[in-house]
N, C-alpha and C positions, 0 to 999 in steps of 0.2 A: 282561644287563647292557651289550647297546653302548645298551636305553634307557633305562637308570638313568642310567650315561654323558651320553645326550642329554639325562635331565629336566636331573642334576647343570648341563652346561652352559647351558642352559637360563636354569636359576636365577644364573648367575653372569652373564651376559650382559643380564640384569632390574638385579640388582644396580647393577651399571657405568655401567649406562643410567640408574638413576634416580641414584644421586650424581653423575653428570654432570651432571644438567637441575640438580641442586641446586644445584652448583657454578656452573651458568650462568649461573641465578634469583639467587644470589649475588651477582656478581659486577653483576649489574642493579642489584640495592637498594645499592650505592653513594651514598654523599650528601658531596659535596665544595665547603668553600669556600670561592672562591677573593679575596672583598672584603668588607670590612666597610668601611660610610661612617656616622659621627657628625655629629649640625650642630651647629651652632655657632651660635645665632643674631646676629641685627647688636648694635653693642652698646650704640646707643638702645636694646634689649630688656632690659636691664643689670638683674639688680633686685637694687641693695645695702639695706642697713640704710635706705638715706636717704628711698631712695624706696618701699621696701617699707614706712613709716614713715608719709607720705603717703597710699597708697589704704585705711595700716587709717584714720588720720586721719579722710576725706572717708565712712566710713563711719557716717551718724549716730543708727543704733541702738543701737551701740555704748555700755556703759555702764564703772566703772571695775574692775569684775572679772571682763568681757569684755578690757580692755584687758591687763590682769593674767592670766589663762588665756593670751594669745595672748603675748606676750611671755614669758611662763615656757616655751611648746611649742618658741618659735621656739628661744630659748638648747640647749632642752634637747635638739633635731632636728638638731643638726653641720650646719646646712643654711648655707656658706663666703657671700661674699660675691659672686660667679661664677657667680650661675645669672640662669637667666633667664628673662619674663614674654611675654605676649602680646600687642601695640601696643594694641589695644581697651584695658586694661588700666591698660596707662600710661599713655594718651589719655585714663583719665577713662570710659566709655563699658565698665564693666564689668557697668552692670546694662543698657545695652540694645548688649547684643552680636548683629550684624545677619548675617545666613547669609552675606552675603562676608565677614567678618570671620572667621568658621570658611570659608572659603575656602580666603583669602587664608591664613591660618596652616597650611592645609593642607599649599597649594603652596608657601607658602616651606620645609618642611621635609620635603617628597619631592620635589620637582623640586632642587631643593638639594645631596640625599644621591646620588639617582641619575643628573645629570650627575655628580659628580665617582668615584662611583664604575667608570662605564662609560669616563670616560676613564681611570682607575688599573688599569683590569682590561683592557683592549680587546679588550672581549666588544662590539658592536653591538646595537641595542636588536634590531635586525628576529631576530637568534640567539636572542633570546628563547621561551619556551616557553608560561612557568607564570608567574603574577602570581598574588602574596597582599598581600591591604592587610590591616592593625588596623590598625582604629582602635577602638575601644568604644562612644562617646561620640557619633558622628558620622555618619550613614550618608547622602549626598543624595544623587540619583538628577538625570546619571546618576553611576554609582559612581564609587570613587575610582580602581578601578582604571582605571574607561575613562577616566577624565580622563587617568592615565599612555600608555596605548592609545594616546590619540588625541596628545598631547604628543610623543613618541616615532617614532607610525607604524611603529607592532608589527603583525608579521604577522594575518592573518584567524584563523588559526589556533588564538592564543594560551589557555591556558586559565585564564579569571581568577576571582577568589574572595576577596570580601570577608568577615573578620571580624567584627560587630560585639559589646557586650555583652560580651567575654571576661574583663575588666579585665587584672592583672598580666602573667596567661598566655599571653594570644594571643602574646607572641613568639613562646613556645615551642608554642604548638600551630601557628601557620606553618608553624611550621619545619617539624614533623612531618609536617603536611597534605603538604611537599613531598615526604619522604623517600617517603613513603604514592603520592603518584603518580607518582616515578620509577623504581616496580615494572613500570606499562605505559606511560612514554615514555624509552624510550631514548635514551641523548647527547641529553641535553635540558637547558638552561640553563632557571633558575628564580630569581627575585626577590622576594623579600618586603619590606615596606614599613611600617616600626611608628611609630606614635606615636601618639600625643592629642589631640583638643580640650579646648584645656583656657577659650581668651577665652570660647567660651558657656557654659560650665558653673561658671563664678567666683560663691561663693555671697556675700550681701552682706545676711547676717540677723545674724542674736548665736544659732543656736543652738552648745556649746563642741564637739560632737559631728561636727557640719555644719562647722565651718572650720576643722577640723585641715586641709584638703584646700588648703584656697590653703594650706598654709603647708608641706606636702608634695610638693603637688604644679607641678614647671616647663614651662619647653617643653620639648620634647626633643624626636628620634627616632633614627631609623636607617635603614640600607636593607647589606643581603644579597643575591649576586652566589651563590646554591647549582648544583652539578653535576653527574650522573650519569656522565663523563663521563670513561672511565680515562685522555685524553691528556691529562688537566687536572690525572693526581693529584699532580707535583713541583710546581704552580706552588699547590695548595689551600696554605689559610692554617691548617686543621681538617679530620678529618673525624668527622661523623656514624658511631656506631660501634651506639649505640642509643641506645631511646626507647619510655619507658613512659607512662602516664598516668593520676595516678588525680583522677577526680570524685568530692568529700563534697555534691556538694548538696543532697543527698539528709535534711543536717543539719540541720536549721534554726538549730541558731546557727550554726553556717558562712553559710548563706545567707542570713541575716539580718548581718551583719556585715559586708560592704562595698552599702551599699541608697545607687540613688540615689531621689530623694523631693522634696517642699516642705513646709515647716516652715509653722508652719500660721498666718502669713501671706502663701502662695502665692511664698515665694522657695524658686527650686530649687536643688537639691544635692546632695552626696553625704555622709552618714551612714557614718562608722566610729566604730565601738563599739570596747569590752576585746576583743570576744572574735576578732577579727582575727586577733591573733597566735598565741592559741592556735588558730583554724581552721588560719592558715600551720603554725604547728609538727604538730598532726595532718597533715594534707594528705601534707608531710613525709617522716611515719614513714612511710605505706601509704605511698607512693609507694617509700622505700628497700627496705623488705620486698620490693619485686615486680625493685625495679634491682638489685641489689649482686649474686644467685643472678648477674644475667646479666651480670659487669663481675668478679667477684670471681674471681680463681685459684684454682681447685682448691683448692689447699695451706691456700688463708687459710678456707676453708669448710670446709672439713677440720678444721680448727684450731678455731677455734670449735663445731663439732658439741663435736667432742673437749671441751675451755672446759664447755664446757653440762652434758656431763653427769658431768663430773667433778664442777663444783658442785654436780652436784644427789646424787652420791652421796656427797658430802660435807656435805650441807643446808644448805649457801653461798642465803643469799641471792639470788639473780639482781632483773636489772630488771625495772620490769616492762615488759609488751611483747616480752621479748626470747625466747627457744627455737628451736632447730632450723624448729620449726614457721612459724615469720614468715618464715624465704627458701625459702618451695615458690612 
C-alpha cells in the first residue's frame, strides 16, 4: 500500500513538474510589439499624376496600346496622389541606376524609421539582441543588417538575419523568425526592418505583365521593435499569440505568378501574372485551415462542426473545401 502511495505521489510530482515547465516555456515565448514606425519619403519624391505621366512619356518604347493599358491600370489600381518614388527614377535615371542609388534608397528608409523608433520607445540600440532585415530585391555586401549594426554601434553578440527573395510575405516571416528566436533568447529586444528596393528594379520595357510593378509598387518601409520581456507588457501596442506559415512554392502556378526576369530585349523587371490573385487566395485558404483551430474559441469550433454534420444529414450543399477535416 505504501509502495502504491509512493508511486502515485511520484506520478503527481512528475505531472506538476511538467506543467510548471510548460508554463515557464510558454512565458518565454511571448512576443510583444513595442513600436512600429513607417517611412514617409521627402516631398521631392512624391509621385503625383503629373510626375507619373512624365516618367511614362520618357519611355520611347511604348506605343498607343501600352499607354492605354497603363492609363487603365493606374485608374483602377486605386493609388492616390501621395505615393513616393525613388530619387533615381524622379531624376530620369531609371535605366541607369547605380549600386549607390540602391544603398541610398535603403539608408533613407531604414535609418529614418529606426531613428524615430528608438526615440519614441526609449530603447537604446545597445539593448538590441536580434536584427532582421527583409528586402527581397537587394542583398549587398556588407549586408543591410551589418550597416544597421555599424551605424548604431550595437553590441558584438547581436544576432543578425537578412531575408531576400521572399516578396510580400517577408515582413510576416521576419516577425515569425523573431518569435522563434525568442524561445532561446530570454528578455531580449529585436528590431525588424522591412522595405523594398524599387529604384534598381524599375522596368523600362513594354511587356504589359512587367509594367504592372511600376504602377503597383512604391517607395516605403517600416521598422518594428519587439520583445519577450514581460516587464514591457504594459507598454506593448500588440502581442503576437499565434503564427503559422503555409508555403505553396511546389505549385507551378503559384511559383511562376511573380517572377523576376528579363524581357526579350534584356530589360530586367518583375512579371506579375493573372495567376497571382488565385495563388494568394489558395495560400490564404490553406493558412486559415491551420490557423483557425488555434485561435477560434472551442464554442465556435463545436458550432461549426454541428452545423456541418447537420447540413450533411439534411443533404444541403456545403461550400467547396469545407468540413471539420479542414480544421485539423
